SENUSE-965752 format. One record per atom (N, C-alpha, C): residue number from 1; atom name; z, y, x. Coordinates in Angstrom, 2 decimals. Layout:
N
+-----+------+---------+---------+---------+
! pos ! site !      up !   north !    east !
+-----+------+---------+---------+---------+
! NUM !   CA !       Z !       Y !       X !
...
+-----+------+---------+---------+---------+
***
This chain:
69
+-----+------+---------+---------+---------+
! pos ! site !      up !   north !    east !
+-----+------+---------+---------+---------+
!   1 !    N !  -13.22 !   58.17 !  -43.60 !
!   1 !   CA !  -13.79 !   59.39 !  -44.14 !
!   1 !    C !  -15.32 !   59.31 !  -44.07 !
!   2 !    N !  -15.97 !   59.68 !  -45.15 !
!   2 !   CA !  -17.43 !   59.62 !  -45.23 !
!   2 !    C !  -18.04 !   60.87 !  -44.61 !
!   3 !    N !  -19.04 !   60.67 !  -43.77 !
!   3 !   CA !  -19.79 !   61.80 !  -43.21 !
!   3 !    C !  -20.79 !   62.27 !  -44.25 !
!   4 !    N !  -21.02 !   63.55 !  -44.31 !
!   4 !   CA !  -21.97 !   64.11 !  -45.28 !
!   4 !    C !  -23.35 !   63.47 !  -45.13 !
!   5 !    N !  -23.80 !   63.25 !  -43.91 !
!   5 !   CA !  -25.13 !   62.68 !  -43.67 !
!   5 !    C !  -25.25 !   61.26 !  -44.24 !
!   6 !    N !  -24.12 !   60.55 !  -44.36 !
!   6 !   CA !  -24.13 !   59.19 !  -44.89 !
!   6 !    C !  -24.43 !   59.16 !  -46.38 !
!   7 !    N !  -24.33 !   60.31 !  -47.05 !
!   7 !   CA !  -24.60 !   60.38 !  -48.49 !
!   7 !    C !  -26.08 !   60.54 !  -48.82 !
!   8 !    N !  -26.91 !   60.83 !  -47.83 !
!   8 !   CA !  -28.35 !   60.97 !  -48.08 !
!   8 !    C !  -28.88 !   59.64 !  -48.61 !
!   9 !    N !  -29.60 !   59.71 !  -49.74 !
!   9 !   CA !  -30.13 !   58.53 !  -50.40 !
!   9 !    C !  -29.20 !   57.95 !  -51.46 !
!  10 !    N !  -27.98 !   58.47 !  -51.57 !
!  10 !   CA !  -27.01 !   57.98 !  -52.56 !
!  10 !    C !  -27.07 !   58.83 !  -53.83 !
!  11 !    N !  -26.74 !   58.18 !  -54.96 !
!  11 !   CA !  -26.67 !   58.91 !  -56.23 !
!  11 !    C !  -25.27 !   59.49 !  -56.39 !
!  12 !    N !  -25.21 !   60.74 !  -56.83 !
!  12 !   CA !  -23.95 !   61.45 !  -56.96 !
!  12 !    C !  -23.90 !   62.20 !  -58.29 !
!  13 !    N !  -22.67 !   62.48 !  -58.74 !
!  13 !   CA !  -22.46 !   63.44 !  -59.82 !
!  13 !    C !  -22.52 !   64.81 !  -59.19 !
!  14 !    N !  -23.20 !   65.76 !  -59.84 !
!  14 !   CA !  -23.39 !   67.10 !  -59.26 !
!  14 !    C !  -22.62 !   68.11 !  -60.10 !
!  15 !    N !  -21.84 !   68.94 !  -59.42 !
!  15 !   CA !  -21.04 !   69.98 !  -60.07 !
!  15 !    C !  -21.30 !   71.33 !  -59.40 !
!  16 !    N !  -22.33 !   72.07 !  -59.85 !
!  16 !   CA !  -22.61 !   73.36 !  -59.22 !
!  16 !    C !  -21.97 !   74.55 !  -59.93 !
!  17 !    N !  -20.79 !   74.39 !  -60.48 !
!  17 !   CA !  -20.11 !   75.51 !  -61.11 !
!  17 !    C !  -20.60 !   75.83 !  -62.52 !
!  18 !    N !  -21.27 !   74.87 !  -63.19 !
!  18 !   CA !  -21.66 !   75.07 !  -64.60 !
!  18 !    C !  -21.10 !   73.91 !  -65.43 !
!  19 !    N !  -21.39 !   73.90 !  -66.72 !
!  19 !   CA !  -20.79 !   72.90 !  -67.60 !
!  19 !    C !  -21.71 !   71.73 !  -67.94 !
!  20 !    N !  -22.93 !   71.71 !  -67.42 !
!  20 !   CA !  -23.87 !   70.64 !  -67.74 !
!  20 !    C !  -23.66 !   69.44 !  -66.84 !
!  21 !    N !  -23.47 !   68.25 !  -67.45 !
!  21 !   CA !  -23.33 !   67.04 !  -66.66 !
!  21 !    C !  -24.68 !   66.66 !  -66.08 !
!  22 !    N !  -24.69 !   66.26 !  -64.82 !
!  22 !   CA !  -25.93 !   65.84 !  -64.18 !
!  22 !    C !  -25.65 !   64.91 !  -63.02 !
!  23 !    N !  -26.65 !   64.07 !  -62.71 !
!  23 !   CA !  -26.58 !   63.18 !  -61.56 !
!  23 !    C !  -27.88 !   63.33 !  -60.79 !
!  24 !    N !  -27.81 !   63.04 !  -59.49 !
!  24 !   CA !  -29.00 !   63.10 !  -58.67 !
!  24 !    C !  -28.82 !   62.31 !  -57.39 !
!  25 !    N !  -29.94 !   62.06 !  -56.73 !
!  25 !   CA !  -29.95 !   61.39 !  -55.44 !
!  25 !    C !  -30.09 !   62.47 !  -54.37 !
!  26 !    N !  -29.21 !   62.42 !  -53.36 !
!  26 !   CA !  -29.29 !   63.39 !  -52.28 !
!  26 !    C !  -30.51 !   63.06 !  -51.42 !
!  27 !    N !  -31.43 !   64.02 !  -51.33 !
!  27 !   CA !  -32.65 !   63.86 !  -50.54 !
!  27 !    C !  -32.45 !   64.43 !  -49.13 !
!  28 !    N !  -31.80 !   65.58 !  -49.05 !
!  28 !   CA !  -31.58 !   66.24 !  -47.76 !
!  28 !    C !  -30.43 !   67.22 !  -47.92 !
!  29 !    N !  -29.86 !   67.63 !  -46.80 !
!  29 !   CA !  -28.83 !   68.66 !  -46.82 !
!  29 !    C !  -28.89 !   69.44 !  -45.53 !
!  30 !    N !  -28.47 !   70.71 !  -45.62 !
!  30 !   CA !  -28.40 !   71.55 !  -44.44 !
!  30 !    C !  -27.21 !   72.48 !  -44.57 !
!  31 !    N !  -27.09 !   73.45 !  -43.69 !
!  31 !   CA !  -25.94 !   74.35 !  -43.69 !
!  31 !    C !  -25.88 !   75.23 !  -44.94 !
!  32 !    N !  -26.99 !   75.36 !  -45.67 !
!  32 !   CA !  -27.03 !   76.23 !  -46.84 !
!  32 !    C !  -26.78 !   75.52 !  -48.17 !
!  33 !    N !  -27.06 !   74.21 !  -48.23 !
!  33 !   CA !  -26.89 !   73.50 !  -49.49 !
!  33 !    C !  -27.49 !   72.11 !  -49.44 !
!  34 !    N !  -27.76 !   71.56 !  -50.64 !
!  34 !   CA !  -28.21 !   70.18 !  -50.76 !
!  34 !    C !  -29.44 !   70.11 !  -51.66 !
!  35 !    N !  -30.42 !   69.28 !  -51.27 !
!  35 !   CA !  -31.60 !   69.02 !  -52.07 !
!  35 !    C !  -31.39 !   67.70 !  -52.81 !
!  36 !    N !  -31.46 !   67.76 !  -54.14 !
!  36 !   CA !  -31.25 !   66.59 !  -54.99 !
!  36 !    C !  -32.54 !   66.24 !  -55.73 !
!  37 !    N !  -32.73 !   64.95 !  -56.02 !
!  37 !   CA !  -33.72 !   64.52 !  -57.00 !
!  37 !    C !  -32.91 !   64.18 !  -58.24 !
!  38 !    N !  -33.11 !   64.93 !  -59.31 !
!  38 !   CA !  -32.31 !   64.78 !  -60.51 !
!  38 !    C !  -32.64 !   63.45 !  -61.20 !
!  39 !    N !  -31.59 !   62.67 !  -61.52 !
!  39 !   CA !  -31.78 !   61.38 !  -62.18 !
!  39 !    C !  -31.33 !   61.39 !  -63.64 !
!  40 !    N !  -30.41 !   62.29 !  -63.99 !
!  40 !   CA !  -30.02 !   62.43 !  -65.40 !
!  40 !    C !  -29.34 !   63.78 !  -65.59 !
!  41 !    N !  -29.46 !   64.31 !  -66.81 !
!  41 !   CA !  -28.83 !   65.58 !  -67.15 !
!  41 !    C !  -28.55 !   65.62 !  -68.65 !
!  42 !    N !  -27.52 !   66.35 !  -69.01 !
!  42 !   CA !  -27.21 !   66.56 !  -70.43 !
!  42 !    C !  -27.47 !   68.00 !  -70.83 !
!  43 !    N !  -28.24 !   68.72 !  -70.01 !
!  43 !   CA !  -28.55 !   70.11 !  -70.30 !
!  43 !    C !  -29.36 !   70.22 !  -71.59 !
!  44 !    N !  -28.94 !   71.09 !  -72.49 !
!  44 !   CA !  -29.55 !   71.21 !  -73.82 !
!  44 !    C !  -30.45 !   72.44 !  -73.95 !
!  45 !    N !  -30.50 !   73.30 !  -72.96 !
!  45 !   CA !  -31.24 !   74.55 !  -73.03 !
!  45 !    C !  -32.75 !   74.31 !  -73.09 !
!  46 !    N !  -33.47 !   75.22 !  -73.74 !
!  46 !   CA !  -34.93 !   75.19 !  -73.76 !
!  46 !    C !  -35.48 !   75.45 !  -72.36 !
!  47 !    N !  -34.81 !   76.33 !  -71.62 !
!  47 !   CA !  -35.21 !   76.70 !  -70.26 !
!  47 !    C !  -34.38 !   75.89 !  -69.27 !
!  48 !    N !  -34.76 !   74.64 !  -69.07 !
!  48 !   CA !  -33.97 !   73.72 !  -68.27 !
!  48 !    C !  -34.05 !   74.05 !  -66.78 !
!  49 !    N !  -32.87 !   74.12 !  -66.17 !
!  49 !   CA !  -32.76 !   74.32 !  -64.73 !
!  49 !    C !  -32.93 !   72.98 !  -64.01 !
!  50 !    N !  -32.41 !   71.93 !  -64.64 !
!  50 !   CA !  -32.41 !   70.60 !  -64.05 !
!  50 !    C !  -33.25 !   69.66 !  -64.90 !
!  51 !    N !  -34.35 !   69.15 !  -64.33 !
!  51 !   CA !  -35.22 !   68.23 !  -65.06 !
!  51 !    C !  -35.26 !   66.89 !  -64.33 !
!  52 !    N !  -35.11 !   65.81 !  -65.08 !
!  52 !   CA !  -35.12 !   64.47 !  -64.50 !
!  52 !    C !  -36.42 !   64.25 !  -63.73 !
!  53 !    N !  -36.28 !   63.74 !  -62.51 !
!  53 !   CA !  -37.43 !   63.46 !  -61.66 !
!  53 !    C !  -37.83 !   64.61 !  -60.75 !
!  54 !    N !  -37.31 !   65.80 !  -60.99 !
!  54 !   CA !  -37.66 !   66.98 !  -60.20 !
!  54 !    C !  -36.68 !   67.16 !  -59.05 !
!  55 !    N !  -37.15 !   67.80 !  -57.98 !
!  55 !   CA !  -36.28 !   68.17 !  -56.86 !
!  55 !    C !  -35.61 !   69.49 !  -57.17 !
!  56 !    N !  -34.36 !   69.61 !  -56.78 !
!  56 !   CA !  -33.60 !   70.83 !  -57.05 !
!  56 !    C !  -32.69 !   71.12 !  -55.86 !
!  57 !    N !  -32.84 !   72.29 !  -55.24 !
!  57 !   CA !  -31.95 !   72.71 !  -54.16 !
!  57 !    C !  -30.81 !   73.50 !  -54.76 !
!  58 !    N !  -29.58 !   73.14 !  -54.42 !
!  58 !   CA !  -28.40 !   73.87 !  -54.88 !
!  58 !    C !  -27.62 !   74.33 !  -53.66 !
!  59 !    N !  -27.42 !   75.62 !  -53.57 !
!  59 !   CA !  -26.70 !   76.21 !  -52.45 !
!  59 !    C !  -25.20 !   75.98 !  -52.57 !
!  60 !    N !  -24.54 !   75.87 !  -51.43 !
!  60 !   CA !  -23.08 !   75.74 !  -51.43 !
!  60 !    C !  -22.44 !   76.97 !  -52.06 !
!  61 !    N !  -23.10 !   78.12 !  -51.95 !
!  61 !   CA !  -22.56 !   79.36 !  -52.52 !
!  61 !    C !  -22.51 !   79.33 !  -54.05 !
!  62 !    N !  -23.16 !   78.35 !  -54.68 !
!  62 !   CA !  -23.12 !   78.18 !  -56.13 !
!  62 !    C !  -21.91 !   77.34 !  -56.55 !
!  63 !    N !  -20.89 !   77.32 !  -55.70 !
!  63 !   CA !  -19.67 !   76.53 !  -55.95 !
!  63 !    C !  -20.00 !   75.05 !  -56.10 !
!  64 !    N !  -20.93 !   74.57 !  -55.29 !
!  64 !   CA !  -21.39 !   73.19 !  -55.36 !
!  64 !    C !  -20.31 !   72.21 !  -54.90 !
!  65 !    N !  -20.12 !   71.18 !  -55.69 !
!  65 !   CA !  -19.35 !   70.02 !  -55.26 !
!  65 !    C !  -20.04 !   68.81 !  -55.87 !
!  66 !    N !  -19.81 !   67.66 !  -55.28 !
!  66 !   CA !  -20.42 !   66.42 !  -55.78 !
!  66 !    C !  -19.58 !   65.25 !  -55.33 !
!  67 !    N !  -19.72 !   64.13 !  -56.05 !
!  67 !   CA !  -19.04 !   62.90 !  -55.66 !
!  67 !    C !  -19.94 !   61.72 !  -55.96 !
!  68 !    N !  -19.77 !   60.66 !  -55.18 !
!  68 !   CA !  -20.62 !   59.48 !  -55.32 !
!  68 !    C !  -20.38 !   58.80 !  -56.67 !
!  69 !    N !  -21.47 !   58.28 !  -57.25 !
!  69 !   CA !  -21.41 !   57.57 !  -58.54 !
!  69 !    C !  -20.71 !   56.26 !  -58.35 !
+-----+------+---------+---------+---------+
***
């Protein structure tokens, strides 16, 4: 079984309860959520939530799940 801390520095698929495909590298995590550096996204909106190269904190309360690439 993989420990959550072992995923820091790994690239993962990110699923925060929306329909946009995205990947990121886990930078840090705590009891509230995970900080990712976004590496790719298929978000088409003009007002992008996830931008490649940017850091993004996603709370566990946002129905966050992720799996290793």
